[in-house]
C-alpha angles and dihedrals in degrees: 000000000000118000120241132216124237116228119264114261123207114222136173116269090242091058091048090052091049090049094050090048092059098048112116120233110291094009117129127214089243092053090049092050093047092049091048092050091049091052091047091051091048090049092051090050090050091048092051092048090049091049090050092050090048091050091049091048092050091048090050091049093049090049098045106020088223119134139162124235120241092243091057093046094047092048090053092048091049090050092050092046093050092047091051092046090052091048092051094046092054092060 
């Protein structure tokens, strides 16, 4: 597959200077921009997935009237986290 080029973006000189100041050794401006765009795309995908799950949960709640209290949910999350932590520590 051929690579594509992102459009040029005009920015203020101060922002460009700030950007260049945070580049790590050997990192190019292009690499920084590509990395930033990738992270932004991943974040947008995660947000859309979250929104879809929220919508489905709300629809399910409206249809059934069943919900789970925050104490129950947090206890389950703590239990899962502790089980995973134990699993990782035993490696």
